[in-house]
Residue frames as qw, qx, qy, qz and C-alpha x, y, z in Angstrom:
[[0.499, 0.172, 0.807, -0.265, -53.54, 16.80, 36.95],
 [0.018, -0.030, -0.728, -0.685, -54.75, 15.69, 33.51],
 [0.532, 0.135, 0.141, -0.824, -58.43, 16.34, 32.60],
 [0.320, 0.111, 0.940, 0.028, -60.61, 13.32, 32.43],
 [0.261, -0.028, -0.570, -0.779, -63.02, 12.96, 29.49],
 [0.246, 0.286, 0.783, -0.494, -66.48, 12.75, 31.17],
 [0.072, -0.247, -0.692, -0.674, -69.25, 12.07, 28.77],
 [0.481, -0.100, 0.193, -0.849, -72.73, 13.63, 29.49],
 [0.452, 0.100, 0.840, -0.283, -75.37, 11.13, 30.43],
 [0.195, 0.045, -0.672, -0.713, -76.96, 9.85, 27.20],
 [0.680, 0.006, 0.221, -0.699, -80.61, 8.86, 26.76],
 [0.420, -0.150, 0.894, 0.035, -79.58, 5.33, 25.96],
 [0.613, 0.473, -0.184, -0.606, -80.62, 5.26, 22.39],
 [0.775, 0.041, 0.621, 0.114, -81.15, 1.84, 20.70],
 [0.198, 0.604, -0.452, -0.626, -79.76, 1.42, 17.30],
 [0.777, 0.274, 0.566, -0.026, -80.75, -0.56, 14.18],
 [0.147, -0.375, 0.596, 0.694, -78.91, -0.94, 11.01],
 [0.658, 0.505, 0.240, -0.504, -81.25, -0.53, 8.06],
 [0.862, 0.502, 0.060, 0.030, -78.97, -1.10, 5.18],
 [0.437, -0.594, 0.492, 0.462, -75.34, -1.70, 4.33],
 [0.747, 0.651, 0.117, -0.066, -74.35, -1.23, 0.65],
 [0.664, -0.240, 0.348, 0.617, -71.22, -1.76, -1.28],
 [0.336, 0.912, 0.058, -0.228, -70.32, 1.21, -3.41],
 [0.793, -0.002, 0.333, 0.510, -67.81, 0.88, -6.28],
 [0.109, 0.883, -0.204, -0.407, -65.64, 3.56, -7.83],
 [0.877, 0.277, 0.255, 0.298, -64.09, 2.37, -11.13],
 [0.103, -0.880, 0.306, 0.349, -60.62, 3.98, -11.72],
 [0.495, 0.678, -0.534, -0.105, -57.78, 3.52, -14.17],
 [0.031, 0.445, -0.867, 0.223, -56.12, 1.17, -11.70],
 [0.263, -0.200, -0.944, -0.019, -59.29, -1.06, -11.10],
 [0.471, -0.636, -0.487, -0.369, -62.32, -1.13, -8.84],
 [0.102, 0.207, -0.606, 0.761, -62.23, 0.72, -5.45],
 [0.457, -0.520, -0.688, -0.217, -64.90, -0.62, -3.07],
 [0.095, -0.241, 0.470, -0.844, -66.40, 1.36, -0.06],
 [0.190, -0.448, -0.870, 0.083, -69.31, 0.70, 2.19],
 [0.247, -0.348, 0.019, -0.904, -72.29, 2.81, 3.00],
 [0.239, -0.288, -0.885, 0.277, -74.44, 2.30, 5.98],
 [0.338, -0.477, -0.152, -0.796, -77.87, 3.67, 7.17],
 [0.329, -0.177, -0.812, 0.448, -78.64, 3.42, 10.89],
 [0.394, -0.659, -0.279, -0.577, -81.78, 4.40, 13.00],
 [0.283, 0.026, -0.691, 0.664, -81.42, 5.35, 16.58],
 [0.469, -0.543, -0.282, -0.637, -84.35, 5.73, 19.14],
 [0.086, -0.230, 0.764, -0.597, -85.36, 5.50, 22.77],
 [0.269, -0.415, -0.842, -0.213, -88.93, 3.99, 22.01],
 [0.140, -0.600, -0.560, 0.553, -90.23, 7.00, 23.95],
 [0.212, 0.928, 0.246, -0.182, -90.65, 9.60, 21.22],
 [0.088, -0.803, 0.449, 0.382, -86.94, 10.37, 20.20],
 [0.844, 0.234, 0.442, 0.194, -85.76, 9.09, 16.81],
 [0.135, 0.831, -0.348, -0.412, -83.00, 9.92, 14.26],
 [0.912, 0.331, 0.211, 0.124, -81.50, 8.58, 10.99],
 [0.164, -0.816, 0.428, 0.353, -77.84, 8.71, 9.75],
 [0.901, 0.416, -0.031, 0.121, -75.77, 7.56, 6.80],
 [0.385, -0.765, 0.471, 0.212, -72.09, 6.85, 6.78],
 [0.840, 0.514, -0.170, 0.047, -69.46, 5.77, 4.25],
 [0.353, -0.737, 0.573, 0.066, -66.06, 4.21, 4.87],
 [0.431, 0.451, -0.757, -0.193, -63.64, 1.75, 3.41],
 [0.174, 0.000, -0.962, 0.208, -64.77, -0.87, 6.10],
 [0.410, -0.509, -0.653, -0.383, -68.25, -1.86, 7.27],
 [0.493, -0.560, -0.506, 0.432, -67.79, -1.27, 11.06],
 [0.244, -0.181, -0.018, 0.952, -66.33, 2.24, 10.28],
 [0.198, -0.330, -0.473, -0.793, -69.33, 3.07, 8.05],
 [0.487, -0.609, -0.612, -0.133, -71.83, 1.94, 10.80],
 [0.446, -0.445, -0.332, 0.702, -69.85, 4.00, 13.44],
 [0.086, -0.044, 0.169, 0.981, -70.04, 7.04, 11.26],
 [0.327, -0.421, -0.633, -0.562, -73.76, 6.44, 10.51],
 [0.519, -0.560, -0.600, 0.240, -74.42, 6.19, 14.32],
 [0.312, -0.313, -0.174, 0.880, -72.80, 9.53, 14.83],
 [0.124, -0.149, -0.376, -0.906, -74.76, 11.17, 12.11],
 [0.446, -0.476, -0.698, -0.297, -78.00, 9.61, 13.54],
 [0.464, -0.514, -0.510, 0.510, -77.29, 10.78, 17.01],
 [0.156, -0.113, 0.086, 0.977, -76.82, 14.33, 15.69],
 [0.297, -0.162, -0.470, -0.815, -80.24, 14.15, 13.81],
 [0.177, -0.340, -0.902, 0.199, -82.42, 12.88, 16.73],
 [0.242, -0.277, -0.160, -0.916, -85.78, 14.60, 16.73],
 [0.290, 0.169, 0.730, -0.595, -88.87, 14.37, 19.14],
 [0.243, -0.233, -0.658, -0.673, -92.08, 13.07, 17.58],
 [0.514, -0.179, 0.218, -0.810, -95.59, 13.45, 18.85],
 [0.237, -0.097, -0.966, -0.031, -97.18, 10.30, 20.29],
 [0.573, -0.364, -0.078, -0.730, -100.87, 9.88, 21.32],
 [0.867, -0.415, 0.090, -0.260, -101.42, 7.91, 24.56],
 [0.261, -0.618, 0.737, 0.084, -97.66, 6.79, 24.22],
 [0.616, 0.035, 0.783, 0.078, -98.63, 4.13, 21.79],
 [0.513, 0.561, 0.553, 0.340, -99.90, 5.56, 18.47],
 [0.265, 0.065, 0.167, 0.948, -99.91, 8.76, 16.42],
 [0.235, 0.380, 0.358, -0.820, -102.37, 11.71, 16.72],
 [0.618, 0.611, 0.115, -0.481, -103.60, 11.75, 13.04],
 [0.842, 0.198, 0.386, 0.322, -102.74, 10.12, 9.65],
 [0.035, 0.858, -0.268, -0.437, -100.05, 11.53, 7.36],
 [0.866, 0.396, 0.182, 0.244, -98.25, 11.14, 4.19],
 [0.121, -0.855, 0.347, 0.366, -94.67, 12.14, 3.31],
 [0.830, 0.537, 0.087, 0.123, -92.52, 11.90, 0.28],
 [0.327, -0.749, 0.460, 0.346, -88.70, 11.72, -0.04],
 [0.101, -0.269, 0.797, 0.532, -87.31, 11.14, -3.51],
 [0.528, -0.033, -0.605, -0.595, -89.83, 8.75, -5.20],
 [0.336, -0.214, -0.884, 0.242, -90.68, 7.00, -1.86],
 [0.434, -0.432, -0.025, -0.790, -94.03, 7.93, -0.38],
 [0.282, -0.096, -0.888, 0.349, -94.96, 6.64, 3.05],
 [0.439, -0.481, -0.211, -0.729, -98.47, 6.85, 4.52],
 [0.243, -0.031, -0.861, 0.445, -99.11, 6.22, 8.18],
 [0.510, -0.512, -0.332, -0.606, -102.46, 5.91, 10.18],
 [0.256, -0.369, 0.676, -0.584, -103.19, 5.64, 13.72],
 [0.576, -0.088, -0.777, -0.239, -104.57, 2.31, 14.95],
 [0.675, -0.587, 0.042, -0.445, -106.49, 1.04, 17.93],
 [0.366, -0.619, 0.661, -0.215, -104.90, -0.63, 20.77],
 [0.783, -0.069, 0.614, -0.072, -103.66, -4.15, 20.14],
 [0.724, 0.674, -0.064, -0.135, -103.10, -3.70, 16.35],
 [0.765, -0.267, 0.293, 0.508, -99.27, -3.57, 16.57],
 [0.024, -0.647, 0.395, 0.651, -96.78, -2.10, 14.11],
 [0.760, 0.448, 0.467, 0.051, -98.07, -2.90, 10.63],
 [0.233, 0.885, -0.315, -0.252, -95.14, -1.79, 8.43],
 [0.960, 0.196, 0.061, 0.192, -92.42, -3.29, 6.51],
 [0.717, 0.339, -0.067, 0.606, -88.60, -3.02, 6.36],
 [0.314, 0.182, -0.208, 0.908, -87.03, 0.45, 7.01],
 [0.357, -0.506, -0.129, -0.774, -90.44, 2.01, 7.92],
 [0.808, -0.450, -0.377, -0.056, -91.00, -0.68, 10.67],
 [0.670, -0.118, -0.350, 0.644, -87.50, 0.10, 12.24],
 [0.020, 0.363, -0.052, 0.930, -88.12, 3.86, 12.30],
 [0.589, -0.489, -0.232, -0.601, -91.65, 3.42, 13.82],
 [0.829, -0.299, -0.440, 0.174, -90.44, 0.77, 16.46],
 [0.582, 0.038, -0.265, 0.768, -87.58, 2.95, 17.50],
 [0.137, -0.427, -0.038, -0.893, -89.72, 6.05, 17.72],
 [0.141, 0.052, 0.773, -0.616, -91.86, 4.11, 20.36],
 [0.620, 0.076, -0.184, -0.759, -95.04, 3.72, 18.21],
 [0.379, -0.090, 0.892, -0.230, -96.89, 0.57, 19.34],
 [0.476, 0.504, 0.718, -0.060, -100.02, 0.60, 17.21],
 [0.187, 0.628, -0.249, -0.713, -99.90, 1.93, 13.63],
 [0.761, 0.453, 0.445, 0.133, -100.81, 1.02, 10.02],
 [0.078, -0.717, 0.377, 0.581, -98.20, 2.04, 7.50],
 [0.817, 0.450, 0.352, 0.078, -98.09, 1.69, 3.74],
 [0.302, -0.512, 0.435, 0.676, -95.00, 2.38, 1.48],
 [0.631, 0.700, 0.321, -0.096, -95.88, 3.55, -1.92],
 [0.347, 0.898, -0.263, -0.060, -93.61, 4.30, -4.91],
 [0.534, 0.536, -0.613, 0.227, -90.02, 3.48, -4.67],
 [0.864, -0.491, -0.098, -0.043, -88.84, 1.05, -1.96],
 [0.471, 0.516, -0.448, 0.559, -85.30, 2.44, -1.49],
 [0.628, -0.384, -0.548, 0.397, -84.49, 1.72, 2.22],
 [0.343, -0.142, -0.198, 0.907, -82.95, 5.04, 2.87],
 [0.158, -0.220, -0.243, -0.932, -85.69, 7.10, 1.27],
 [0.576, -0.480, -0.598, -0.283, -88.51, 5.03, 2.91],
 [0.583, -0.381, -0.509, 0.506, -86.91, 5.63, 6.33],
 [0.197, -0.086, -0.076, 0.974, -86.51, 9.29, 5.76],
 [0.392, -0.364, -0.476, -0.699, -90.20, 9.56, 4.43],
 [0.591, -0.481, -0.646, 0.053, -91.38, 7.68, 7.57],
 [0.416, -0.335, -0.357, 0.766, -89.47, 10.18, 9.83],
 [0.026, -0.106, -0.171, -0.979, -90.86, 13.11, 7.89],
 [0.480, -0.451, -0.583, -0.476, -94.37, 11.77, 8.32],
 [0.596, -0.465, -0.550, 0.355, -93.72, 11.28, 12.09],
 [0.290, -0.114, -0.125, 0.942, -92.34, 14.92, 12.28],
 [0.191, -0.288, -0.401, -0.849, -95.54, 16.26, 10.64],
 [0.445, -0.508, -0.737, 0.008, -97.61, 14.98, 13.50],
 [0.104, -0.430, 0.228, -0.867, -99.20, 17.70, 15.64],
 [0.149, -0.247, -0.843, 0.454, -100.49, 16.78, 19.29],
 [0.155, -0.749, -0.631, -0.132, -103.92, 17.93, 20.35],
 [0.350, -0.765, -0.157, 0.517, -102.37, 20.61, 22.55],
 [0.339, -0.237, 0.385, 0.825, -100.38, 22.00, 19.66],
 [0.045, 0.472, 0.675, 0.566, -103.44, 22.27, 17.43],
 [0.266, -0.810, -0.501, 0.147, -105.43, 23.85, 20.20],
 [0.394, -0.556, 0.051, 0.730, -102.57, 26.49, 20.64],
 [0.262, 0.042, 0.528, 0.807, -102.56, 27.23, 16.96],
 [0.133, -0.571, -0.668, -0.459, -106.30, 27.73, 16.90],
 [0.064, -0.373, 0.250, -0.891, -106.30, 29.77, 20.09],
 [0.783, -0.360, -0.209, -0.463, -108.55, 27.31, 22.00],
 [0.356, -0.465, 0.776, -0.236, -107.94, 24.86, 24.82],
 [0.035, 0.127, -0.976, -0.172, -107.92, 21.08, 24.35],
 [0.289, 0.326, 0.807, -0.399, -111.38, 20.53, 25.76],
 [0.402, 0.600, 0.064, -0.689, -112.98, 22.73, 22.86],
 [0.225, 0.412, -0.710, -0.525, -111.65, 20.56, 20.15]]
């Protein structure tokens, strides 16, 4: 009896393509075109990941980027399941992203790649500012780094050897 390929139950991650670029390699025989894609995946409940993929065709590049993004999924700390615990800044390349918590009803104030990462991470109220370079890939990675640097009140209390009420 042949073995059936049973996939484990996935966390139903949503995906969003951030950028698709055409990369050209000039050779003696002419130009050789390939495509690069950057994809963000997340479940809108604190899990988010970013991946890049390159291939000769756009759909293949997106598929490779999705696989890479699913491998790089990380958990981010959310306060009240709607915002972040504290403000943070992260830098990747020359792209600098600053994120600040916002009160209920503010919404996601962010642009482009940062917005896609924040929405798929499950952040509902936040203020974000992209400084320096506006390269989509680096802005997305910097946003993810800023989210990863978040520490929940419970984590801070544990580091200080206190309980959450003392903070």
